[in-house]
C-alpha positions as CSV (number, residue, x, y, z in Angstrom):
1,R,-18.8,-3.5,1.0
2,F,-16.4,-1.2,-0.9
3,V,-15.5,0.8,2.2
4,N,-14.9,-2.4,4.2
5,N,-12.6,-3.9,1.5
6,T,-10.8,-0.6,1.3
7,L,-10.3,-0.4,5.0
8,L,-9.1,-4.0,5.3
9,G,-6.8,-3.6,2.3
10,S,-5.4,-0.4,3.9
11,L,-4.8,-2.1,7.2
12,G,-3.0,-5.0,5.5
13,S,-0.9,-2.7,3.4
14,K,0.2,-0.7,6.5
15,A,1.1,-3.9,8.2
16,I,3.3,-5.0,5.4
17,R,4.8,-1.6,5.1
18,H,5.8,-1.6,8.8
19,T,7.2,-5.1,8.4
20,T,9.5,-3.9,5.6
21,R,10.7,-1.2,8.1
22,A,11.3,-3.9,10.8
23,E,8.6,-2.2,12.9
24,Y,7.0,-5.5,13.9
25,D,5.0,-4.5,16.9
26,T,3.2,-1.9,14.8
27,A,2.8,-4.3,11.9
28,L,1.2,-6.9,14.3
29,R,-1.2,-4.2,15.6
30,Y,-2.4,-3.5,12.1
31,V,-2.9,-7.2,11.2
32,G,-4.7,-7.7,14.5
33,L,-6.9,-4.7,13.7
34,Q,-7.4,-6.0,10.2
35,R,-8.5,-9.4,11.6
36,V,-10.9,-7.9,14.2
37,V,-12.6,-5.6,11.7
38,A,-13.0,-8.5,9.2
39,E,-14.4,-10.8,11.9
40,R,-16.9,-8.1,13.1
41,I,-18.2,-7.4,9.6
42,G,-18.3,-11.2,8.8
43,D,-15.7,-11.0,6.0
44,R,-14.1,-14.4,6.0
45,V,-11.8,-13.4,3.0
46,G,-10.6,-10.5,5.1
47,V,-9.9,-12.8,8.0
48,A,-7.9,-15.1,5.8
49,G,-6.0,-12.2,4.4
50,A,-5.2,-11.0,7.9
51,W,-3.9,-14.5,8.9
52,L,-1.7,-14.5,5.8
53,N,-0.4,-11.1,6.6
54,T,0.3,-12.3,10.2
55,A,2.3,-15.2,8.8
56,I,4.3,-12.8,6.6
57,V,5.1,-10.6,9.6
58,R,6.0,-13.5,11.8
59,K,8.2,-15.1,9.1
60,T,10.1,-11.8,8.7
61,Q,10.6,-11.8,12.5
62,D,12.0,-15.3,12.3
63,E,9.1,-16.6,14.4
64,Q,8.6,-19.5,12.1
65,E,6.3,-21.6,14.3
66,L,3.9,-18.6,14.8
67,A,4.1,-17.9,11.1
68,L,3.2,-21.6,10.3
69,E,0.3,-21.4,12.7
70,A,-1.0,-18.3,11.1
71,G,-0.4,-19.6,7.6
72,H,-2.3,-22.8,8.2
73,K,-5.2,-20.8,9.5
74,A,-5.2,-18.7,6.4
75,L,-5.0,-21.8,4.2
76,A,-7.9,-23.4,6.0
77,L,-10.1,-20.4,5.5
78,Y,-9.1,-19.9,1.8
79,E,-9.8,-23.6,1.2
80,S,-13.2,-23.4,2.9
81,L,-14.1,-20.5,0.7
82,G,-12.7,-22.1,-2.5
83,L,-10.5,-19.1,-3.3
84,K,-7.8,-20.5,-5.6
85,R,-5.6,-17.4,-5.6
86,G,-5.6,-17.2,-1.8
87,I,-4.9,-20.9,-1.6
88,A,-1.9,-20.7,-4.0
89,M,-0.4,-17.6,-2.3
90,T,-0.7,-19.2,1.1
91,E,0.7,-22.5,-0.1
92,E,3.7,-20.6,-1.5
93,N,4.3,-18.8,1.8
94,L,4.0,-22.1,3.7
95,S,6.6,-23.6,1.3
96,D,9.0,-20.8,2.1
97,L,8.5,-21.3,5.8
98,Y,9.1,-25.1,5.7
99,R,12.1,-24.5,3.5
100,A,13.5,-22.0,6.0
101,L,13.1,-24.7,8.7
102,G,14.9,-27.3,6.6
103,N,11.8,-29.4,6.0
104,Y,12.2,-29.8,2.3
105,R,9.6,-32.5,1.9
106,R,6.8,-30.3,3.3
107,A,8.3,-27.3,1.4
108,F,8.2,-29.3,-1.8
109,D,4.6,-30.5,-1.2
110,F,3.3,-27.0,-0.7
111,A,5.2,-25.6,-3.6
112,Q,3.9,-28.4,-5.8
113,K,0.3,-27.7,-4.6
114,S,0.8,-24.0,-5.3
115,L,2.0,-24.7,-8.8
116,G,-1.0,-27.0,-9.5
117,V,-3.5,-24.4,-8.2
118,S,-1.8,-21.6,-10.2
119,E,-1.7,-23.7,-13.4
120,E,-5.4,-24.6,-12.9
121,G,-6.2,-20.9,-12.6
122,H,-3.9,-19.9,-15.5
123,C,-2.1,-17.5,-13.1
124,R,1.3,-17.0,-14.7
125,R,2.7,-15.1,-11.9
126,G,1.8,-17.8,-9.4
127,I,3.3,-20.4,-11.7
128,M,6.5,-18.4,-12.0
129,I,6.8,-18.1,-8.2
130,A,6.1,-21.8,-7.6
131,L,8.6,-22.9,-10.2
132,H,11.2,-20.7,-8.5
133,D,10.4,-22.2,-5.1
134,L,10.6,-25.7,-6.5
135,A,14.0,-24.9,-8.1
136,I,15.4,-23.8,-4.8
137,I,14.2,-26.9,-3.1
138,Y,15.6,-29.1,-5.9
139,G,18.9,-27.3,-5.4
140,H,18.9,-28.1,-1.7
141,Q,18.2,-31.7,-2.6
142,N,21.3,-31.7,-4.9
143,N,19.1,-32.3,-8.0
144,A,20.8,-29.9,-10.5
145,E,18.9,-31.0,-13.5
146,Q,15.5,-30.2,-11.9
147,A,16.8,-27.1,-10.2
148,F,17.9,-25.6,-13.6
149,A,14.9,-26.8,-15.5
150,H,12.6,-25.0,-13.1
151,L,14.7,-21.9,-12.9
152,E,14.8,-21.6,-16.7
153,R,11.0,-21.9,-16.8
154,A,10.6,-19.3,-14.1
155,L,13.0,-17.0,-15.9
156,L,11.1,-17.4,-19.1
157,L,7.8,-16.5,-17.4
158,A,9.5,-13.5,-15.6
159,Q,10.7,-12.2,-18.9
160,E,7.3,-12.7,-20.6
161,L,5.6,-10.9,-17.7
162,G,8.3,-8.1,-17.7
163,D,8.9,-8.7,-13.9
164,A,12.4,-7.1,-13.5
165,V,12.6,-8.0,-9.8
166,M,11.8,-11.7,-10.4
167,I,14.2,-11.8,-13.4
168,G,17.0,-10.5,-11.1
169,M,16.0,-13.0,-8.3
170,V,16.0,-16.0,-10.7
171,R,19.3,-15.0,-12.3
172,H,20.9,-14.6,-8.9
173,D,19.6,-18.0,-7.8
174,M,20.9,-19.5,-11.0
175,A,24.3,-18.2,-10.2
176,L,24.0,-19.7,-6.7
177,Q,23.0,-23.0,-8.1
178,Y,25.9,-23.0,-10.6
179,E,28.2,-22.3,-7.7
180,R,26.6,-25.0,-5.6
181,F,27.1,-27.6,-8.3
182,G,30.7,-26.5,-9.0
183,N,30.3,-24.7,-12.3
184,Y,32.1,-21.5,-11.2
185,Q,32.5,-20.2,-14.7
186,R,28.7,-20.2,-15.3
187,A,28.1,-18.7,-11.8
188,L,30.0,-15.6,-12.9
C-alpha cells in the first residue's frame, strides 16, 4: 500500500510540476498514468486525486469545460468515499473554475460548501482559502462590506498559520478591492 501511495503521489506531483512549466501534454500524460495505476490497484482515493489533478491541469490550460468535467468526477468520488478534505479541496477548485467563467452564483455555492466542510473538519488552511474565494466573489458582486470582512478573516488566518504566500495574496486582493470600490488611498 505504501509503495502504491508513493507512486501515485509521485505521478501527481510530476503532473503539477509540469503544469507549472506550461508542459501540459506531459502533465496530462502523468495524470493519465496516475489515474490508470490507481484504477488498476483499486485505489478510489487515487482515482479521485488524479481527476482533481486533471482539473488543475485543464484549468491552467484555460480548458474550463474539461476542467469542470474532471473536477465534478473528483468531487463525486470524494463524496462517495466521505473524504472531507478531498471534498473541500475539490469544491474550492470548482469555485475557482466557475468564477473564471463568470458564474458567480455557482462559484459562491462551491466556496460556501468548501468553507462549511473545512469548518466542520477544523481545517484552518481550508477555511482561509474558502474565505479568500468568497471575498473575491463578493467583490465581483459589488458587496464591499462582505468582501473586506472575508479578506480580513482570511488575512488573520494566514498570519496565524505563518503562510507568507497567502498573506501576500490577500493583501494584494485587498488593494484590488479598495481600488474597485474607489478608495485609492487605501489601495496604495
